[in-house]
Structure formats: C-alpha cells, structure tokens
N, C-alpha and C positions, 0 to 999 in steps of 0.2 A: 538399419532402415533400407539398405540398398535392395532389399527384395520387396517388390510391390505387395507382396501377399501380408507382409508385416504391417504396410500401411493401411490395408483393407481391414485386417484384424483389428488395428486400433481405432479404426473410424467405427467399426461394429460394435467393440466392446464399450466404447464412450457413449455411444447412442443408445446402449442397452442399459448402462449404469446411470446415465444422466439424460433421459429423454427430454427433448424439448421443441419448442415451437420454431426456433431458428436455430442454424448451426454455422459455425465458422470453422475451417481448417487451416492452420498455421504450420508451415513446414521450416523447421529452424536448422542450421548447420551451414555447411560451406554451399555456395551457389556458383554456377558457372554459365548462366545464360541457357542457350540451347542444349548445352551439355547436361542440364538438369541441376539437381540439388541433392542434399543430404547424404555426403560422402560417409560410408561407415568404415573407419579405420580398423575394425576388427573383421573385415571381410575382404582384405586386400584391396581396399579403396573403391569397393563397389558403390555405386550411388544409384538414384532414382532418375531414370531419364525422363524426359518430357512424356513419351509414350507410356511408361511405365506408373507415371502419376494419373494419367488419364485411365488407364487399365485399373488402377487400383481403386479409383473413386467409382467408376463404371460397376466394378464388383461388389462394391459395398452396399450397405443398407439404406445409404443417404443418396437419393438420386440427384440432388443439386444442393449445393452450399450456398447460403447467403453471402458469404465472403470466403475467399481463399487468399491466403496471404503468405509471402516468404520472408522470413527473417534470415535473409540470405543475400550474398552478393550477386549483382548483376542480373537480377530476374527481372526487372521491369523493362522488357523489351516486347516490341509490337508481336513479335513471333510468338512469345509466351501466352502474351493476352489473347490472341486469337486461337491458340491451341487449347486453351481452358475456357473459352468464353460461353461454352454450353454446359459447363460444370458449375458455373458461380454467376451471382449478380454483380459482384463488386469485386475487383482484383487488386491487390496490395503488393508493392514490391519497390526495391532500389535499383536505379540506374547503375549506381556506383556500387564501389566496395563498401561493406558496412563495418562500422567500429566492432571490436570483440563482444561488447557489452549487449549489442542488439537492440531489440525495443525496449522500451521503458513500460515493462509488465505490472509493476506495482502501481503506476497511476492509471494505465488502461483498465485494469481490473476494478480499481478503485471507482473510476468513472461508470463502470459497467455494473457495480455493485448498487452505485447511487440511482442508477437507471437502468434496470435489467430489460426493460422493454424497447430499448434503443432500436432503431432500425440499422440495417447492415451498413447504410451511408453515414449514419451517426458514429458508429463502430470504427468505420474506416477513417473518418475525420479524426477521431480520438487518437487512433494509432498514429497517423501523420503528425498530428499536432504535438502530442507527448514526446514523439521521437525527435521533431525539430527543437523543443524547448529543451530537451536533455543534452543535446549536442550543439546548442546554440554557441556560435563564434568558432567552431572547427570547421577546417577545409574539407570540400569534397562530400558533404552531407547531402543525400537525396533520399526521398521517399515520396511515394506518389500512391494515390487510389483513383481507379477508373471505373465506370460503370459500363459493364460489357456490352449493354443493350445499344450503346452507341458506336460500337466498333463497326456497324455497317457504313456509318459516315465516315468513318476513318478509311475503310476499305476503298470507297469511293474516291476520296481525296488522294490517296497513296496510288491507286491505278493511275489517277490523272497525272500526277507527278511522274510515275515511271514511265508513261507513255512520252511525256515531254522530255524526258532525259533520253530516251532512247532515240527519239527524233531528232535530238539536237545535233547541229552542224555548224562548222565555222566558229565564229566568235562564241556563239552559245555554247558549244561543247568546250571551248577553252575556259569560259567562265565557269562552266560547270565542274571541270577539273579543279579550278582555283577554289571553288567552294568546297570540294571534298578535301582539300589540304586543311583549310582554315576553319571547318566546323567543328563544333565541340564534339570530343569522343570521350569514351567511357571504356574502362578495362575490359578486356575480353580477348580472345584468340585473334592475334595479329592486329589488335586494335580496330577492329572493324565496327564496333559499335558506334553509330553517330547519331547525333541528334538531328532527326530530319526537318523538324521545323527551322532549327537554326541553319541547317545547309540550304533549305529553299529560299529562305531570307536573304541569305548572302548572295545566291545566285540570282534572284531577282534585283538585288540592290546593284550587283555588277553589271547586270544586262542593261 
C-alpha cells in the first residue's frame, strides 16, 4: 500500500462495486504520526506519507469522505487532522500506540448492520466505544474522534497559545519550560508529541 495509486484504485474499486450515499475510509497497519501510515513490508518498508494520502484521495472518485480513520499507531495528532480536514467530516485516530488486534470490527460492523443509516458521527462513536470496551483495563489505550468543521476554533486557540508561548519571558518562560517537561507525552520521534491541553493547564497552574 506504500504507493498512493494503490489507495486510489482501492477507493475507486470499492465505490464501483458497492456504491453508497456515505463513505468511510479506514487505513490500517503501522502508523507513525507525521511520517504517515501503512508501511508495506513487501516494498522495502515503503509507506503512505501524509501528502500521498491526500493525493490518493484527491485522485479518487470520492471527493470527500464522511469519515476517515486510522487503525494505526500515533495518528491522532493535530497536524494530521488539519492535513485531512478538507477530505472528511469526521477524523478518528489514536494518540498512543494501538494494540496488535486494532479496532473491534465485529462489533462495529454489527452496529452498522443494525443501523445502516447511522451518521458519520454515530459511526465514529461506535468505533471509539467498542474500542474502549474491548481494551478496558489495559494501559495506554486511546482513541478519539473529532469533527473537522470545528478545527477553525482549534486553530484560533492554538495560535493564541503559540503567541503567548513565544512572548513568554522571565518566570513565565521558566514555568513554560517546566510545563513542557511534565506534560503528558505520547510515542513518536524524540517523544515530541505532547498533549497541548495538559501542557497549557500546567503552565496556567504554575503561573
């Protein structure tokens, strides 16, 4: 799947064989945040980059998906959601590494069969809820769904936070540095993926 043309062909074939009023795209396999997803062990470890995923969808017969989800590790980062916001109404992914069994498809499909007209929001809720139930009690289990139309509000808040962080001086900057050290982090290159809400909350509390 490392070749985006394969993803385009998959989308087109599925839409031809099973035309529908609503479409969801789920990409399964290894994930690596901004490095992309779907590493192909038969092609020297090639994978789909974020740009390739966008290009593959743009080249397909489906102009926009109701839901795009990643049954893969480390894909629920703000950068990924912003990169795909124009391609879907709902985005589903995990901040953390996913267990090897991945999503609970048996229960998801059973719910979809019982309610084939469910909305993309209801489907996202079903994916997240069944995942949580399946891995209940295990550590480091995360899966979330977001509505991409709300990302404008996230961008406004993020720009305000970044502006305040850049302007921080003296004790404010000291507290910001301390917040970065103690904020919740998730796996990724150099462990750079941090929970921004947690970081901001710590910074405000220290200040």
